[in-house]
C-alpha positions as semicolon CSV with decimal commas, in nm:
position;residue;x (nm);y (nm);z (nm)
1;M;-1,652;-1,056;0,667
2;N;-1,310;-1,166;0,788
3;R;-1,090;-1,259;0,495
4;I;-0,771;-1,429;0,603
5;I;-0,478;-1,393;0,364
6;F;-0,104;-1,453;0,379
7;C;0,034;-1,102;0,407
8;K;0,358;-1,052;0,215
9;F;0,444;-0,752;0,433
10;L;0,393;-0,921;0,770
11;K;0,498;-1,261;0,635
12;K;0,212;-1,434;0,815
13;K;-0,161;-1,496;0,791
14;S;-0,366;-1,194;0,882
15;Q;-0,702;-1,030;0,820
16;G;-0,736;-0,908;0,463
17;Q;-0,880;-0,576;0,357
18;E;-1,254;-0,547;0,316
19;F;-1,234;-0,390;-0,030
20;Q;-0,978;-0,302;-0,296
21;S;-0,829;0,024;-0,173
22;Y;-0,613;0,103;-0,478
23;P;-0,711;0,088;-0,847
24;G;-0,586;-0,142;-1,121
25;K;-0,366;-0,450;-1,117
26;L;-0,154;-0,312;-0,835
27;G;-0,473;-0,264;-0,636
28;E;-0,568;-0,628;-0,696
29;K;-0,222;-0,738;-0,581
30;I;-0,253;-0,527;-0,267
31;Y;-0,604;-0,659;-0,197
32;N;-0,489;-1,021;-0,233
33;H;-0,153;-1,002;-0,057
34;I;-0,152;-0,710;0,189
35;S;-0,335;-0,727;0,520
36;K;-0,547;-0,462;0,681
37;I;-0,271;-0,399;0,940
38;A;-0,001;-0,362;0,673
39;W;-0,220;-0,123;0,473
40;E;-0,272;0,092;0,783
41;K;0,105;0,102;0,835
42;W;0,148;0,215;0,474
43;M;-0,117;0,487;0,514
44;K;0,078;0,631;0,810
45;Q;0,405;0,609;0,616
46;Q;0,243;0,772;0,313
47;T;0,128;1,066;0,524
48;I;0,481;1,112;0,655
49;L;0,621;1,091;0,300
50;I;0,374;1,347;0,162
51;N;0,438;1,589;0,448
52;E;0,817;1,559;0,460
53;K;0,866;1,589;0,084
54;Q;0,577;1,838;0,048
55;L;0,420;1,629;-0,227
56;N;0,108;1,730;-0,414
57;T;-0,123;1,435;-0,486
58;S;-0,270;1,628;-0,781
59;N;0,071;1,622;-0,950
60;Y;0,136;1,317;-1,171
61;E;0,509;1,298;-1,086
62;D;0,437;1,314;-0,712
63;R;0,173;1,037;-0,744
64;K;0,423;0,818;-0,928
65;L;0,679;0,878;-0,654
66;I;0,421;0,782;-0,389
67;E;0,326;0,468;-0,585
68;N;0,691;0,364;-0,618
69;Q;0,746;0,419;-0,247
70;M;0,431;0,215;-0,175
71;K;0,561;-0,080;-0,381
72;L;0,897;-0,057;-0,208
73;F;0,735;-0,038;0,138
74;L;0,474;-0,313;0,092
75;F;0,651;-0,555;-0,144
76;N;1,016;-0,446;-0,128
77;E;1,007;-0,390;-0,505
78;T;1,037;-0,102;-0,747
79;K;0,874;-0,038;-1,089
């Protein structure tokens, strides 16, 4: 199924994700407004972030940092 959405990251229409890849309300926002291409770009950036800052995804504080960076990267917003 090819879902076409207006991607807020790319600022153009693009293929949407096939499923909600992140939980909760933020996950719904990502599913509805972030394209498959933009999500792939974030996944690469997230890997760089985790490796450079030596983050532990089991640690709550590190997960919050990653989530904040994700919002900044995808939507140019914090909180």
